[in-house]
FIKOLZA-1660 file (N, C-alpha, C; in steps of 0.1 Angstrom, whole numbers, plus 5000, padded with zeros to 4 digits):
% residues 138
   i   px   py   pz ch aa at
   1 5010 4987 5000  A  M  N
   1 5002 4999 5000  A  M CA
   1 5008 5011 5004  A  M  C
   2 5024 5014 5009  A  L  N
   2 5029 5028 5012  A  L CA
   2 5033 5029 4993  A  L  C
   3 5041 5021 4985  A  N  N
   3 5043 5020 4972  A  N CA
   3 5030 5031 4964  A  N  C
   4 5019 5023 4962  A  A  N
   4 5012 5031 4962  A  A CA
   4 5007 5043 4965  A  A  C
   5 5003 5046 4977  A  L  N
   5 5005 5058 4984  A  L CA
   5 5012 5065 4978  A  L  C
   6 5024 5067 4981  A  L  N
   6 5040 5072 4970  A  L CA
   6 5037 5076 4958  A  L  C
   7 5031 5069 4951  A  D  N
   7 5030 5070 4936  A  D CA
   7 5018 5080 4935  A  D  C
   8 5013 5083 4942  A  T  N
   8 4992 5086 4939  A  T CA
   8 5004 5101 4940  A  T  C
   9 5010 5104 4953  A  L  N
   9 5016 5118 4953  A  L CA
   9 5029 5121 4947  A  L  C
  10 5039 5116 4946  A  L  N
  10 5051 5113 4931  A  L CA
  10 5049 5104 4924  A  L  C
  11 5037 5107 4914  A  P  N
  11 5040 5094 4903  A  P CA
  11 5052 5093 4893  A  P  C
  12 5062 5102 4889  A  G  N
  12 5071 5107 4881  A  G CA
  12 5068 5105 4870  A  G  C
  13 5075 5108 4863  A  D  N
  13 5074 5109 4848  A  D CA
  13 5085 5111 4836  A  D  C
  14 5088 5110 4826  A  G  N
  14 5100 5110 4817  A  G CA
  14 5111 5121 4824  A  G  C
  15 5111 5125 4830  A  N  N
  15 5122 5125 4837  A  N CA
  15 5127 5130 4851  A  N  C
  16 5114 5129 4863  A  F  N
  16 5117 5125 4874  A  F CA
  16 5112 5109 4878  A  F  C
  17 5119 5098 4887  A  P  N
  17 5117 5085 4889  A  P CA
  17 5101 5089 4894  A  P  C
  18 5095 5075 4895  A  A  N
  18 5082 5073 4905  A  A CA
  18 5089 5072 4919  A  A  C
  19 5079 5075 4927  A  A  N
  19 5085 5073 4946  A  A CA
  19 5088 5060 4947  A  A  C
  20 5082 5050 4943  A  S  N
  20 5085 5038 4943  A  S CA
  20 5094 5029 4937  A  S  C
  21 5103 5039 4930  A  A  N
  21 5115 5037 4915  A  A CA
  21 5123 5040 4926  A  A  C
  22 5127 5048 4939  A  T  N
  22 5134 5055 4947  A  T CA
  22 5137 5045 4958  A  T  C
  23 5142 5053 4968  A  S  N
  23 5148 5049 4979  A  S CA
  23 5135 5047 4989  A  S  C
  24 5130 5057 4986  A  T  N
  24 5118 5068 4998  A  T CA
  24 5112 5058 5003  A  T  C
  25 5106 5047 4998  A  T  N
  25 5097 5038 5005  A  T CA
  25 5109 5031 5017  A  T  C
  26 5118 5026 5011  A  E  N
  26 5127 5020 5022  A  E CA
  26 5130 5027 5036  A  E  C
  27 5135 5041 5031  A  R  N
  27 5137 5053 5045  A  R CA
  27 5129 5054 5049  A  R  C
  28 5116 5059 5045  A  L  N
  28 5103 5063 5052  A  L CA
  28 5102 5051 5065  A  L  C
  29 5103 5039 5058  A  G  N
  29 5104 5028 5070  A  G CA
  29 5110 5030 5080  A  G  C
  30 5122 5030 5078  A  I  N
  30 5132 5032 5088  A  I CA
  30 5134 5046 5095  A  I  C
  31 5128 5058 5091  A  H  N
  31 5131 5067 5097  A  H CA
  31 5121 5072 5112  A  H  C
  32 5127 5073 5120  A  D  N
  32 5124 5072 5131  A  D CA
  32 5113 5091 5131  A  D  C
  33 5111 5098 5126  A  R  N
  33 5109 5111 5128  A  R CA
  33 5094 5108 5117  A  R  C
  34 5093 5099 5108  A  F  N
  34 5081 5095 5105  A  F CA
  34 5074 5083 5097  A  F  C
  35 5081 5075 5112  A  A  N
  35 5068 5064 5111  A  A CA
  35 5057 5062 5114  A  A  C
  36 5055 5069 5132  A  A  N
  36 5037 5073 5131  A  A CA
  36 5032 5078 5127  A  A  C
  37 5035 5087 5115  A  T  N
  37 5027 5093 5105  A  T CA
  37 5025 5086 5095  A  T  C
  38 5033 5080 5091  A  I  N
  38 5028 5071 5080  A  I CA
  38 5019 5061 5084  A  I  C
  39 5019 5056 5096  A  A  N
  39 5009 5046 5104  A  A CA
  39 5000 5057 5107  A  A  C
  40 4996 5066 5109  A  G  N
  40 4983 5074 5111  A  G CA
  40 4978 5073 5098  A  G  C
  41 4986 5080 5088  A  V  N
  41 4977 5084 5071  A  V CA
  41 4976 5067 5067  A  V  C
  42 4987 5061 5066  A  A  N
  42 4982 5046 5062  A  A CA
  42 4965 5038 5067  A  A  C
  43 4964 5038 5081  A  S  N
  43 4954 5036 5088  A  S CA
  43 4939 5041 5087  A  S  C
  44 4945 5055 5080  A  A  N
  44 4929 5064 5075  A  A CA
  44 4922 5061 5060  A  A  C
  45 4933 5051 5052  A  L  N
  45 4932 5052 5038  A  L CA
  45 4921 5037 5036  A  L  C
  46 4915 5042 5029  A  P  N
  46 4909 5022 5027  A  P CA
  46 4918 5017 5023  A  P  C
  47 4915 5003 5024  A  P  N
  47 4921 4992 5029  A  P CA
  47 4923 4983 5012  A  P  C
  48 4917 4988 5005  A  D  N
  48 4918 4987 4991  A  D CA
  48 4924 5000 4979  A  D  C
  49 4929 5005 4989  A  F  N
  49 4941 5019 4986  A  F CA
  49 4944 5017 4970  A  F  C
  50 4952 5006 4971  A  S  N
  50 4963 5000 4959  A  S CA
  50 4954 4997 4945  A  S  C
  51 4942 4993 4950  A  A  N
  51 4936 4987 4938  A  A CA
  51 4924 5000 4932  A  A  C
  52 4927 5010 4942  A  L  N
  52 4917 5021 4935  A  L CA
  52 4928 5033 4923  A  L  C
  53 4915 5038 4913  A  S  N
  53 4922 5044 4904  A  S CA
  53 4932 5055 4909  A  S  C
  54 4933 5061 4902  A  T  N
  54 4942 5079 4906  A  T CA
  54 4934 5084 4909  A  T  C
  55 4925 5084 4903  A  A  N
  55 4918 5096 4909  A  A CA
  55 4908 5097 4923  A  A  C
  56 4909 5085 4924  A  Q  N
  56 4901 5080 4939  A  Q CA
  56 4909 5074 4945  A  Q  C
  57 4924 5074 4945  A  R  N
  57 4934 5080 4957  A  R CA
  57 4933 5091 4959  A  R  C
  58 4931 5101 4950  A  T  N
  58 4936 5112 4950  A  T CA
  58 4924 5120 4960  A  T  C
  59 4914 5111 4958  A  A  N
  59 4905 5119 4966  A  A CA
  59 4905 5112 4981  A  A  C
  60 4911 5100 4981  A  A  N
  60 4910 5096 4997  A  A CA
  60 4920 5105 5005  A  A  C
  61 4932 5103 4996  A  L  N
  61 4945 5114 5003  A  L CA
  61 4934 5126 5007  A  L  C
  62 4929 5131 4996  A  A  N
  62 4923 5145 5003  A  A CA
  62 4915 5146 5014  A  A  C
  63 4910 5136 5017  A  E  N
  63 4902 5134 5028  A  E CA
  63 4909 5131 5038  A  E  C
  64 4920 5123 5037  A  V  N
  64 4927 5122 5049  A  V CA
  64 4938 5133 5053  A  V  C
  65 4934 5143 5046  A  E  N
  65 4941 5158 5047  A  E CA
  65 4936 5167 5054  A  E  C
  66 4920 5165 5049  A  T  N
  66 4913 5169 5061  A  T CA
  66 4907 5165 5072  A  T  C
  67 4909 5155 5075  A  A  N
  67 4904 5146 5085  A  A CA
  67 4916 5152 5099  A  A  C
  68 4929 5149 5091  A  Q  N
  68 4939 5150 5095  A  Q CA
  68 4954 5155 5096  A  Q  C
  69 4952 5169 5095  A  P  N
  69 4961 5177 5087  A  P CA
  69 4973 5179 5094  A  P  C
  70 4977 5178 5103  A  A  N
  70 4991 5177 5112  A  A CA
  70 4997 5167 5106  A  A  C
  71 4992 5150 5108  A  D  N
  71 4994 5136 5107  A  D CA
  71 4998 5139 5090  A  D  C
  72 4989 5146 5080  A  F  N
  72 4993 5144 5071  A  F CA
  72 5003 5155 5064  A  F  C
  73 5003 5165 5068  A  H  N
  73 5015 5175 5064  A  H CA
  73 5031 5169 5073  A  H  C
  74 5033 5167 5086  A  A  N
  74 5042 5156 5087  A  A CA
  74 5048 5148 5077  A  A  C
  75 5033 5137 5076  A  F  N
  75 5039 5127 5062  A  F CA
  75 5046 5132 5052  A  F  C
  76 5037 5140 5042  A  L  N
  76 5040 5150 5033  A  L CA
  76 5059 5157 5040  A  L  C
  77 5057 5157 5047  A  T  N
  77 5074 5169 5050  A  T CA
  77 5082 5153 5048  A  T  C
  78 5079 5142 5054  A  G  N
  78 5092 5133 5058  A  G CA
  78 5094 5126 5035  A  G  C
  79 5078 5129 5034  A  V  N
  79 5080 5117 5019  A  V CA
  79 5088 5128 5011  A  V  C
  80 5087 5142 5011  A  Y  N
  80 5090 5148 4999  A  Y CA
  80 5110 5151 5004  A  Y  C
  81 5107 5153 5017  A  S  N
  81 5130 5153 5020  A  S CA
  81 5133 5145 5013  A  S  C
  82 5126 5132 5022  A  L  N
  82 5136 5120 5013  A  L CA
  82 5137 5120 5001  A  L  C
  83 5126 5117 4992  A  Y  N
  83 5125 5120 4975  A  Y CA
  83 5132 5127 4971  A  Y  C
  84 5137 5140 4972  A  Y  N
  84 5142 5148 4966  A  Y CA
  84 5158 5148 4975  A  Y  C
  85 5163 5142 4984  A  T  N
  85 5172 5137 4986  A  T CA
  85 5178 5121 4983  A  T  C
  86 5169 5113 4971  A  D  N
  86 5175 5105 4970  A  D CA
  86 5186 5104 4958  A  D  C
  87 5193 5095 4958  A  P  N
  87 5203 5103 4945  A  P CA
  87 5197 5098 4933  A  P  C
  88 5190 5091 4930  A  A  N
  88 5182 5092 4913  A  A CA
  88 5175 5105 4909  A  A  C
  89 5170 5108 4919  A  V  N
  89 5163 5121 4921  A  V CA
  89 5172 5134 4920  A  V  C
  90 5182 5133 4927  A  A  N
  90 5192 5147 4931  A  A CA
  90 5201 5145 4910  A  A  C
  91 5201 5134 4909  A  E  N
  91 5205 5132 4893  A  E CA
  91 5201 5141 4881  A  E  C
  92 5188 5139 4885  A  A  N
  92 5173 5140 4878  A  A CA
  92 5176 5157 4874  A  A  C
  93 5175 5163 4890  A  I  N
  93 5177 5175 4891  A  I CA
  93 5188 5180 4885  A  I  C
  94 5199 5177 4883  A  A  N
  94 5211 5176 4878  A  A CA
  94 5212 5182 4864  A  A  C
  95 5202 5168 4861  A  R  N
  95 5204 5167 4847  A  R CA
  95 5199 5178 4840  A  R  C
  96 5183 5183 4848  A  L  N
  96 5174 5187 4840  A  L CA
  96 5181 5207 4842  A  L  C
  97 5188 5204 4850  A  T  N
  97 5193 5221 4856  A  T CA
  97 5205 5228 4854  A  T  C
  98 5217 5212 4858  A  G  N
  98 5227 5219 4854  A  G CA
  98 5235 5222 4874  A  G  C
  99 5222 5223 4883  A  Y  N
  99 5225 5226 4891  A  Y CA
  99 5231 5210 4898  A  Y  C
 100 5243 5211 4903  A  Q  N
 100 5246 5197 4909  A  Q CA
 100 5244 5197 4927  A  Q  C
 101 5233 5183 4931  A  T  N
 101 5229 5187 4942  A  T CA
 101 5236 5181 4950  A  T  C
 102 5246 5189 4955  A  R  N
 102 5261 5177 4966  A  R CA
 102 5262 5186 4976  A  R  C
 103 5269 5183 4980  A  P  N
 103 5280 5192 4992  A  P CA
 103 5287 5201 4983  A  P  C
 104 5291 5218 4996  A  P  N
 104 5298 5226 4984  A  P CA
 104 5314 5222 4987  A  P  C
 105 5316 5212 4997  A  Q  N
 105 5332 5207 5000  A  Q CA
 105 5332 5192 4999  A  Q  C
 106 5342 5189 4991  A  P  N
 106 5356 5192 4993  A  P CA
 106 5354 5201 4978  A  P  C
 107 5345 5199 4968  A  E  N
 107 5350 5198 4950  A  E CA
 107 5349 5217 4952  A  E  C
 108 5337 5221 4961  A  G  N
 108 5334 5237 4953  A  G CA
 108 5324 5238 4945  A  G  C
 109 5321 5250 4941  A  Y  N
 109 5315 5256 4932  A  Y CA
 109 5319 5267 4926  A  Y  C
 110 5319 5266 4911  A  A  N
 110 5326 5279 4905  A  A CA
 110 5318 5291 4904  A  A  C
 111 5324 5303 4907  A  L  N
 111 5320 5315 4915  A  L CA
 111 5326 5326 4906  A  L  C
 112 5319 5336 4902  A  E  N
 112 5323 5348 4895  A  E CA
 112 5332 5350 4903  A  E  C
 113 5347 5359 4891  A  P  N
 113 5349 5370 4903  A  P CA
 113 5343 5380 4909  A  P  C
 114 5350 5381 4921  A  F  N
 114 5347 5390 4936  A  F CA
 114 5354 5406 4927  A  F  C
 115 5342 5412 4926  A  D  N
 115 5345 5428 4926  A  D CA
 115 5348 5434 4942  A  D  C
 116 5361 5441 4940  A  P  N
 116 5367 5445 4955  A  P CA
 116 5351 5459 4958  A  P  C
 117 5349 5462 4950  A  A  N
 117 5338 5477 4945  A  A CA
 117 5326 5474 4955  A  A  C
 118 5327 5462 4956  A  M  N
 118 5309 5456 4964  A  M CA
 118 5311 5464 4978  A  M  C
 119 5326 5461 4984  A  V  N
 119 5330 5466 4997  A  V CA
 119 5336 5475 5003  A  V  C
 120 5338 5484 4990  A  A  N
 120 5342 5497 4992  A  A CA
 120 5342 5504 5001  A  A  C
 121 5327 5505 5001  A  I  N
 121 5323 5521 5010  A  I CA
 121 5328 5511 5029  A  I  C
 122 5318 5499 5030  A  P  N
 122 5323 5498 5045  A  P CA
 122 5339 5499 5045  A  P  C
 123 5348 5495 5039  A  A  N
 123 5361 5492 5042  A  A CA
 123 5369 5503 5047  A  A  C
 124 5358 5512 5040  A  A  N
 124 5368 5529 5043  A  A CA
 124 5362 5532 5055  A  A  C
 125 5352 5529 5057  A  R  N
 125 5348 5531 5072  A  R CA
 125 5357 5533 5087  A  R  C
 126 5358 5543 5092  A  A  N
 126 5367 5537 5105  A  A CA
 126 5362 5525 5115  A  A  C
 127 5373 5519 5124  A  R  N
 127 5370 5507 5130  A  R CA
 127 5363 5512 5138  A  R  C
 128 5354 5498 5140  A  L  N
 128 5342 5502 5147  A  L CA
 128 5342 5494 5165  A  L  C
 129 5351 5492 5167  A  Y  N
 129 5364 5483 5176  A  Y CA
 129 5371 5493 5186  A  Y  C
 130 5372 5489 5195  A  R  N
 130 5383 5494 5204  A  R CA
 130 5393 5484 5203  A  R  C
 131 5405 5484 5201  A  P  N
 131 5422 5473 5200  A  P CA
 131 5420 5468 5213  A  P  C
 132 5423 5460 5218  A  T  N
 132 5429 5449 5230  A  T CA
 132 5443 5449 5232  A  T  C
 133 5444 5452 5244  A  P  N
 133 5460 5453 5248  A  P CA
 133 5469 5444 5242  A  P  C
 134 5471 5443 5235  A  G  N
 134 5484 5427 5235  A  G CA
 134 5480 5426 5225  A  G  C
 135 5469 5426 5216  A  G  N
 135 5461 5423 5202  A  G CA
 135 5469 5426 5191  A  G  C
 136 5467 5421 5179  A  H  N
 136 5475 5423 5167  A  H CA
 136 5468 5436 5158  A  H  C
 137 5470 5446 5158  A  H  N
 137 5468 5458 5152  A  H CA
 137 5473 5463 5138  A  H  C
 138 5464 5464 5128  A  D  N
 138 5465 5468 5116  A  D CA
 138 5471 5484 5116  A  D  C
% end
């Protein structure tokens, strides 16, 4: 049922994988923060949720969202957080946008050359502090 639920929220397309084709299902199941919200949302859905049409699944989810807004919001936070940090989704984002979804270090990012004129006014101001005894002073 969880795969059907996730694929209703994130069905995928030609550019992005469906949620069930990523590690989102497994990661949701082992994530302490989201385990209770999964159970709450799943228990409020019809037992035959997986067999319903996409329109019926969407309507069932809308009912749960209306009845349990806090649980549903927490569930969506978990689903979206884990989906968009999945390596396959990160690769799709990089392919489509050119933005590399990776930590900035140790590789860094290419930056435009720095223009010192941007800080000329604050750099020309007098010091706003009093030097400490024994400290290094320019």
